[in-house]
C-alpha positions in Angstrom: 100.4 101.0 129.0 99.0 97.5 128.6 95.1 96.7 128.8 93.9 95.0 132.2 95.5 91.8 132.1 93.0 88.2 132.9 93.9 84.8 133.5 91.4 82.5 133.0 92.3 79.7 135.5 90.6 76.2 134.7 90.8 73.9 137.6 89.0 71.7 140.5 92.2 72.0 142.1 91.7 74.4 145.0 95.3 74.5 146.3 96.3 75.1 143.2 93.8 78.1 142.4 94.9 79.5 145.8 98.8 79.3 144.4 98.0 80.7 141.1 96.4 83.7 142.7 99.0 84.8 145.5 101.8 84.3 142.1 99.8 86.3 139.9 98.4 88.9 142.6 100.5 91.7 141.4 100.2 91.0 137.7 96.9 89.8 136.7 93.0 89.7 137.7 92.5 85.9 137.9 88.8 84.1 137.4 88.8 81.0 138.5 86.6 78.8 136.7 85.8 75.6 137.7 82.9 74.0 135.6 83.4 73.4 132.4 80.1 74.7 131.3 81.3 77.5 132.3 84.4 78.3 130.3 83.0 80.2 127.6 81.1 82.8 129.1 84.3 83.7 131.2 86.1 83.7 128.1 83.1 85.7 126.0 84.0 88.3 129.1 87.3 88.2 129.1 88.9 87.4 125.6 91.5 87.7 124.6 93.4 86.0 127.9 96.0 83.9 128.8 94.3 80.9 129.8 96.0 78.4 132.8 94.5 74.6 132.1 94.9 72.1 134.6 95.5 69.0 132.7 94.0 66.9 135.8 90.4 69.0 135.1 87.4 67.1 133.8 87.0 67.7 130.2 90.2 69.2 129.8 91.0 67.5 126.5 88.0 68.7 125.1 88.1 72.4 126.2 91.9 72.5 124.9 90.3 71.7 121.2 87.4 74.1 121.4 89.8 76.6 122.6 92.2 76.0 119.3 88.7 76.1 117.4 87.0 79.1 118.8 89.4 81.1 120.9 92.7 81.6 118.8 93.1 84.9 119.8 93.6 83.9 123.7 96.8 82.1 124.7 97.0 78.8 126.7 99.1 77.5 129.0 98.7 74.0 130.6 99.9 73.0 134.0 100.6 69.1 134.4 102.7 66.8 136.2 106.2 66.5 134.3 107.0 64.0 131.8 103.1 63.1 131.8 101.2 61.7 128.8 99.1 64.7 128.8 101.5 67.8 129.2 103.2 65.9 126.2 100.3 66.1 123.6 99.2 69.6 125.2 102.7 70.7 123.9 102.7 69.0 120.8 99.1 70.6 120.1 100.4 74.2 119.7 99.2 75.6 123.0 101.6 78.8 124.3 103.7 77.1 126.7 103.7 73.7 128.8 104.3 73.9 132.6 104.9 71.5 135.5 101.9 71.6 138.3 104.8 72.3 140.9 105.2 75.6 139.7 108.3 77.8 140.8 107.0 81.4 141.1 109.4 83.5 139.7 109.6 81.1 136.8 105.6 81.3 136.9 105.3 85.2 136.7 107.9 85.1 133.9 106.3 83.0 131.6 102.7 84.6 132.4 104.1 88.2 131.4 105.9 87.1 128.5 102.3 85.4 127.8 100.9 89.1 128.8 103.1 90.8 126.1 102.8 88.1 123.3 99.1 89.1 123.4 99.6 92.7 123.2 102.1 92.1 120.3 99.3 90.0 118.7 96.6 92.7 119.6 99.2 95.4 117.9 99.4 92.8 114.6 95.4 92.7 114.4 95.1 96.3 114.6 98.0 97.3 112.0 96.6 94.6 109.6 93.2 96.3 110.5 94.4 99.9 109.0 96.6 98.2 106.2 93.1 96.6 104.8 90.8 99.8 105.0 94.7 101.6 103.3 96.3 104.5 104.9 94.6 107.4 106.1 94.3 110.4 103.7 97.6 112.7 103.3 97.4 115.6 105.0 98.4 118.6 102.6 101.5 120.1 103.7 101.9 123.6 104.8 104.7 125.7 103.8 104.5 128.3 106.6 107.3 126.7 108.8 109.3 126.8 106.0 108.8 130.5 105.5 109.2 131.1 109.3 112.3 129.4 109.1 113.7 131.4 106.5 113.5 134.7 108.9 114.4 133.2 112.1 118.0 134.2 113.0 120.2 131.3 111.7 122.9 129.5 113.4 126.6 129.9 112.8 128.5 127.0 111.6 131.2 125.8 113.3 134.3 123.9 111.7 136.5 121.2 113.2 139.7 120.1 112.5 140.3 117.1 109.9 140.6 114.0 111.7 142.1 112.4 108.4 145.1 114.0 108.6 146.0 112.7 111.6 149.3 110.7 112.5 148.8 107.1 112.7 
């Protein structure tokens, strides 16, 4: 079972916000951020998260750089006009994904679902690294009681099977 799935949507487009919330209502809790100054506060409360960035929004480029530097454990999905320069730049910057603003419900839900799975795997990796950093847990001394119990338990008869090697070809 995965932890609560949080999406942070950064856009000033009300129509886009309504569509994203409708598409993801069964998958995630969508936090809509319209003010670039509120983005850091939203991330502090909901990190790691899947961040949906409308590339048309004001100060989006600055926010993308800040996310890359300060919030690398979150995944960014950029939303922009197909074949636009901002979308191409975002793709090349190392974000998780870039998607057309004309969202296809099934494709978008699949993409966001994979992003949540990716976040979960990244968290498991961090946990495993932390465990290995502290060393393996102390091994518990083995008890010989189960072996003794099996020695006194009735055994099952051995079954014999005919050999398959001598069968004609």
